[in-house]
C-alpha positions in Angstrom: 115.7 126.5 156.8 113.6 124.1 154.7 110.2 123.2 153.2 108.2 120.2 154.3 105.6 118.9 151.9 102.6 116.6 152.2 99.4 115.7 150.4 97.5 115.2 153.7 95.5 118.1 155.1 95.7 116.6 158.6 99.5 116.4 158.6 99.6 120.0 157.4 97.2 121.0 160.2 99.3 119.4 162.9 102.5 121.0 161.7 101.3 124.5 160.6 98.2 125.3 162.7 100.0 127.1 165.5 101.7 129.3 162.9 98.5 130.0 161.0 96.5 130.8 164.1 99.1 133.2 165.4 97.8 135.7 162.9 94.5 134.3 161.6 93.6 137.4 159.6 96.6 137.2 157.4 96.3 133.4 157.2 92.6 133.4 156.5 92.7 131.7 153.1 95.0 128.9 154.2 92.9 128.4 157.4 89.6 128.1 155.7 90.8 126.0 152.7 92.8 123.6 154.8 90.0 123.2 157.3 87.6 122.4 154.5 90.1 119.9 153.1 90.4 118.2 156.5 86.6 117.5 156.3 86.6 116.6 152.7 90.0 115.6 151.4 91.1 117.0 148.0 92.9 114.5 145.7 96.4 115.5 144.7 96.5 118.6 146.8 99.8 119.9 148.1 100.5 121.5 151.4 103.8 122.8 152.9 105.3 124.6 155.8 108.7 126.4 156.1 110.8 125.9 159.2 113.6 128.0 160.6 116.8 126.4 162.0 115.2 126.3 165.5 112.3 124.3 164.0 109.7 127.1 164.3 107.3 127.4 161.4 107.3 130.8 159.7 105.5 130.2 156.4 103.0 127.9 154.7 101.3 127.3 151.4 98.7 125.1 149.9 97.7 124.1 146.3 94.2 122.6 145.9 94.5 123.0 142.1 97.5 121.7 140.2 100.0 124.5 139.3 98.1 127.2 141.3 99.8 127.6 144.7 98.3 129.9 147.3 100.9 131.4 149.6 100.4 132.4 153.2 102.6 135.0 154.9 106.2 133.9 154.7 109.8 135.2 154.4 110.9 136.2 150.9 113.6 133.5 151.2 110.9 130.8 151.7 108.9 132.0 148.7 112.0 131.8 146.5 113.0 128.4 147.8 109.5 127.0 147.2 110.1 127.3 143.4 112.8 124.7 143.8 110.9 122.1 145.8 107.3 122.4 144.8 106.3 119.5 142.4 105.3 121.0 139.1 106.4 124.5 140.0 108.0 125.0 136.6 104.5 124.6 135.1 102.8 127.0 137.5 100.0 129.0 135.9 98.9 131.2 138.8 100.3 132.1 142.2 98.3 134.0 144.8 99.1 135.5 148.1 100.4 138.6 149.9 102.2 140.8 147.5 105.8 140.4 148.7 106.0 136.6 148.8 103.9 136.1 145.7 106.1 138.4 143.7 109.3 136.8 145.1 108.0 133.4 143.9 107.2 134.8 140.5 110.6 136.5 140.1 112.4 133.3 141.1 110.4 131.2 138.7 111.1 133.8 136.0 114.8 133.7 136.7 115.0 129.9 136.8 112.6 129.1 133.9 112.3 132.3 132.0 108.5 132.3 132.7 107.0 135.8 132.1 104.3 136.8 134.5 101.7 139.5 134.8 99.7 140.8 137.7 96.1 140.0 136.9 94.4 140.7 140.2 95.1 143.1 143.1 93.1 142.6 146.3 93.0 144.3 149.6 92.2 142.3 152.8 89.9 144.1 155.2 89.0 143.4 158.8 85.9 144.6 160.6 86.5 147.2 163.2 83.0 148.1 164.2 80.0 147.2 162.1 78.1 150.3 160.8 75.0 149.1 158.9 73.6 151.3 156.1 71.3 154.0 157.4 68.8 154.2 156.0 68.6 150.6 154.9 67.4 150.0 151.4 64.0 148.5 150.9 63.7 144.8 151.5 65.0 142.4 154.1 67.8 139.8 154.6 67.2 136.1 154.6 69.2 132.9 154.6 69.2 131.1 151.3 67.3 127.8 150.9 67.7 124.9 148.5 65.2 126.6 146.2 67.7 129.5 145.8 70.6 127.3 144.6 70.0 127.6 140.8 69.8 131.4 141.0 72.9 131.5 143.3 74.8 129.4 140.8 73.9 131.7 137.9 74.9 134.7 140.0 78.2 133.0 141.0 79.0 132.4 137.3 78.4 136.1 136.6 80.4 137.1 139.6 83.3 134.8 138.5 83.3 136.4 135.1 83.3 139.9 136.6 86.4 139.2 138.7 88.3 137.2 136.0 87.7 133.7 137.4 86.4 130.7 135.4 82.6 131.2 134.8 82.3 127.7 133.5 83.3 126.1 136.7 80.6 124.0 138.4 79.7 126.0 141.4 76.7 123.9 142.4 78.4 121.7 145.0 80.0 124.7 146.7 76.8 126.7 146.8 74.8 123.7 148.0 77.3 123.2 150.9 77.1 126.9 151.9 73.3 126.9 151.7 73.1 123.7 153.8 75.3 125.3 156.5 73.2 128.5 156.5 76.1 130.5 155.4 74.6 131.9 152.2 72.5 135.1 152.5 70.2 137.1 150.2 68.8 140.5 150.3 65.2 140.3 149.0 62.6 142.8 148.0 59.0 142.3 147.0 60.4 141.6 143.5 62.5 138.7 144.8 66.2 138.3 145.6 68.4 141.2 144.5 71.8 140.6 146.1 73.9 137.8 147.7 76.8 137.3 150.0 78.2 134.3 151.9 80.6 133.7 154.8 83.1 131.0 155.6 82.9 128.8 158.7 84.5 130.3 161.8 88.0 128.9 162.0 90.5 130.1 164.7 88.2 132.9 165.6 88.0 134.3 162.0 85.4 134.1 159.3 85.6 135.6 155.8 82.8 137.3 153.8 82.8 136.5 150.1 80.8 136.3 146.9 79.2 139.7 147.4 77.3 140.3 144.2 74.4 142.3 142.9 73.2 141.8 139.3 73.6 144.8 137.1 69.9 145.6 136.9 69.6 145.8 140.7 72.7 148.0 141.4 72.7 151.5 142.8 70.1 150.9 145.5 72.4 149.9 148.4 71.6 146.2 148.3 75.2 145.0 148.4 75.9 147.0 151.5 72.8 145.7 153.2 73.5 142.1 152.5 77.2 142.5 153.5 76.1 144.0 156.7 73.6 141.1 157.3 76.1 138.4 156.6 78.7 140.2 158.8 76.3 140.2 161.6 75.6 136.5 161.1 79.4 135.8 161.4 79.6 137.8 164.6 76.6 135.9 166.0 78.3 132.6 165.1 81.2 133.5 167.3 83.7 135.2 164.9 86.1 137.4 166.7 87.5 138.7 163.4 85.3 139.2 160.2 87.3 139.6 157.1 86.8 140.2 153.4 88.7 140.8 150.2 88.0 143.6 147.8 89.3 144.1 144.2 91.4 147.2 144.2 90.2 147.8 140.6 86.8 148.4 142.1 86.8 151.7 144.1 83.1 151.5 144.7 83.3 148.2 146.7 86.4 149.4 148.6 84.6 152.5 149.7 81.4 150.5 150.6 83.3 148.1 152.9 85.0 151.0 154.6 81.7 152.7 155.3 80.4 149.5 156.8 83.3 149.5 159.3 86.0 147.4 157.6 89.7 148.5 157.7 92.6 147.5 155.5 95.0 144.8 156.7 97.3 143.9 153.8 97.3 143.6 150.0 97.3 140.4 147.9 97.9 139.7 144.3 97.1 137.1 141.7 100.0 136.6 139.3 99.5 134.7 136.0 102.5 133.0 134.2 102.9 132.9 130.4 104.6 130.1 128.4 107.9 128.6 129.3 110.6 129.8 126.9 113.3 127.4 127.8 113.7 124.2 129.9 
């Protein structure tokens, strides 16, 4: 059993794609990130796949940002072994993934390098069963965002990032522009203007993932988030998605209840683990 590492998204795709597409819901993050990297390579990214003695692939990870690996489904043994082969693992700041492998990685790093870690994010992955739009729908209508909406969307993305504990100072403009250009960024709009947003990933291996669902504080409580999520979900289905997925922060019971009312059902739980300083070499 061993890890194979590369900095080339195409090589990773050739080796791990069959494994990832065997369960595209649980592999949604790796599928969408690696597919985007195949179209626009990321400098110094790391990709890896874990093979069993018979050569079959049973695990994979990628790291687009140094010291922040994202783990796909994998055996616990693979997660522990990754600590010993991943370049810069000793300086890891964050690890994300399904709860069991992410925690196995963190425990091994703590054992080897005495790196304390804390759980800073708990997410639940949901998959659409049958879409149930809000009834009655709130006032307003859905529409696809245009280039004129980018500045507002970037402001809202910064607010959204701050709300979920991500970096609000990151430049979200290129990412938003790409989603808008692809028609994957949706707004709910009333006579007063846009009041809520949501986007969806491209369809990869039959799955697409809804993300960036956000309503500014002053517009909350009117059902706009449910309406725009329903709209973008319908758009994903119309684009050919066989599975529509989304993550919800388990610290937010309101959003978890909302997604379940819309027809989403739980698949698995994920965590984000943050490491403290290294106490010994």
